[in-house]
N, C-alpha and C positions, 0 to 999 in steps of 0.2 A: 217225406218228400221223395218222389220217384225220380229216377234218372232222366226219363223223358221230359219231366217238368223242368228239371235243372237245365237240360240242353236247350229247351225252348226259351227259358228266361235268359240264359247266357247269350243265345243268338240275338234275342231282343235287345239285351244290353249292348252287345257289340255293334249292332246296327244303329242304335239310337244315341249312343254315347257321343259320337262325333257329328252325326247328322244333327242339325239344330232343331230337334223335335222333343228333347227332354227324355233322357234315359230313365231318370227316377220316376217321372210320371208314367212312362210305359211299363215299368216294372210293377208299379202299384196296380195298374190296369191289368197287366198280365197275371198277377197273383190272384186278382179278383176273378178273372175269367177261368183260371185253372183251379179255383177254389183252394188256393194254398194260403195257409195262415202262418206268416212269418212276422211276428210283431217286431217293430223297430226297423233298423236299416242294416243289420249285420250281414245279411245275404247280399245286399247291394254293394257293400264295401268289399266283399269277397270278389264280386264280379268286376269291381273297379280295379282290382289288382291285375286282372287279365288285360283290361284296356290300358292300364298304365304301362304294361309291358309292350303293348302295340305302339303307344306313343314313343317310347324309348327306341323301338325298332325303326320306326319311320323317320324319326328326327335324330338318329344316332350321330349323323355327320355334324349337325348343328351343335349337339350336346358336347361332342368331342372337341369341336373348335372353340367352344366357350371354356371348357375345363382346362384344356392344354394351352390356352393362351390368356391366362389370367392377368398377365402383365400388360396386355393390350388395353389402352384406355377406352376404346369403343366397347370391348367386352365387359369391362368393369362397369361402364355406364348401363349396359344392357342388363347385367346382373342386378344393379341397383334398381332398375325399373321393375324387374321381376320381384325383388324384395318388397318394394312399395306396393305392388299389385297383390302380393300374398297377404299383407297385413289385414285388410278388411275381412276376408274369408276366415282367417285365423281367429279374429275377435268374435265374429258372429258364431263360428263353430263352438268356441269355448263358452260364450255367454248364453247362447240360446239353444244349446245342444238338446236339452230335454224337450223343449217346446217344439222344435223342428222334428224330433223323432215321433211325436204324436201325430203330426200332420201326415206322415206316411201311411197312416191307417184311415185317412179321410178322403175317400174317392171324390166327393163333391168339391172339396178344396183343390184337389189336384186338377180336376177338370177346369176350374176357373183359372188356375195357373197356366194351363195349356192354352186357354183362350187368350190370356195376356201375352204368352209367347207368340201366338199366331199374329196378334195385332202388331207386336214389336217387329216381327220378321216382314210383315207386309209393308211397314213403313220404310224398310231398307231400300225398297224400289225407288224411293224419292230422295235418297241421300245423294248429294252432289259429290262425285268422285274426285278425290284429291290425292296427293302423294306426299304428305307431311311425314317428317322423320319422327320416330318414337322419342318421347320425352318422359321424364319422371312423372309429370302431371297426368299425361295420357295413361301411363302405366297404372297410376293410382285409380283413375276413373274406370279403367278396364277391370281393376281389382274390385271396385265397388259393384260392378255388374256381376262379377263372379260370385261375390258374397250374396247378392240377391238370388242367384241361381241355386243356392243351397236349398231353397224351397222346392220341393218336388213338383214338377210340372213346368218350372221355369228352366228353359234350356241354357245350360252353362255355355256351350259353344255358341249358341245363337246370341245370347246376351253379350258375351265378350267380343265376338267378331263384329256384331252390329255396333257396339260402342267404339271399337277401334276404327271402323269405317266412318262412323259419325264424326270422330275426332280428326279424320283426315288421312289415316293410314290406308295403304293399298290393301285390297282383300287378301292377297297372299301373306303380307306382313302382319295383318291383323290376325290371321289364322295361325301363323307361326308363333306369335307372342301368346295367343290364347292357349294353345296346346302345351307350350313350354311352361306357361303359368300354372297349368293344371297339375303338373307333376308334384310340386311340394304340397298342394292341397290334398291330392289323393293319398299321398304318403301320410300326411298329418291326420287325415280322417281315419285311415286304417289303423294307425297307432292309437288314436284316441278311443276308437271303438274296441280295440283289443284290450286296452287297459280297463275299460268300464263294463264290458260284458262278462257276466258271471257264468252263463251257460249259453252255448251255441246250439240252436235247434236243428242242426244238421251235422253229418259226419265229415271226416276228412276226404272221403271219396267224392262226396257231393261238391266240396270246395274245389278239389282238383279238376273235376269235370267242368265246373262253372268257369274256373280260371282259363282252362284250355280253350273252350269254345268262345268265350268273350274276347280272348286274345286274338284268335284266328279271324273271327268275323269283324272285330274291331279294326284290325290291321287292314282288311279289305275295304271297309267302309271309310276309314280315314284317307286312304289313298284315293278313293273315288271322290270324296268331298274336295280334296285339294285339287283334283282335276277339273271339277265343275265350278269352283269358286269364281274363276275368271269370267264365267258366262254372265254373271250379274243376276242370277235367277234364285237368289236366296229366298225371295218372297214366296216361291212355290211351296216351300216347306211351311210357310205361314198359313197357307190355305189348308194344308193337311192338318196342322195343329188346331185350327179353328173347327174343322169338321169333327176331329176326334174329341176335342174339348166339349163341343155341344152335344155330341152323341152320349158321352159319359155323364154329362150334367143331367140330362133327361133320362138316364138309365136305359138307353136304347141298344146297348151292346151287352 
């Protein structure tokens, strides 16, 4: 695996991790276009470490407020919602880990998942906007959406933000909960992969390069997404996913 390939995939990860267009799906497509054969999802988890750092950087104020005010009842409730939301992805990751890993090598399945993501994002245009407060039930539903997004091609941010908005959260609040919810899942996935992988098909230098560029580009794309969320134009990403999904399904790229 060459350095230029690593940088391209890391930039792709950073751009697509937070934008609702599925980073996992684009990594599968990117590896196909670059003719890189990395079986399983070890390299994706490495890149997720970089985007994890960008989430922590952007939301460091919110994270500090929660950690240093644990006695506050509203913070305790918010943490409980995060715990409820984390459980579905944890169960899916543990029970279906091997099956999901095989899907990462199936470009046709990924393309169909991207089409599903596109349809989901397109429907967000018709959701009636409300400003309901976060509840444990809403947290659990967003967690179920996050669990479904373990499938490559299903956008995690798209699924969770759309579910939050559908349940009545404002777009900024849905995004905030979505990205804070991703922190334990990314950490868990990284630890689970580290425990089960016997050999890693790339060196430490490749890992560092991937983490650096996925962090830098991820930080910029996350800031950009948070800026445009209030425009209500999430559905534009759906059009993009539909186009890419159809092109990949019919092997046009």
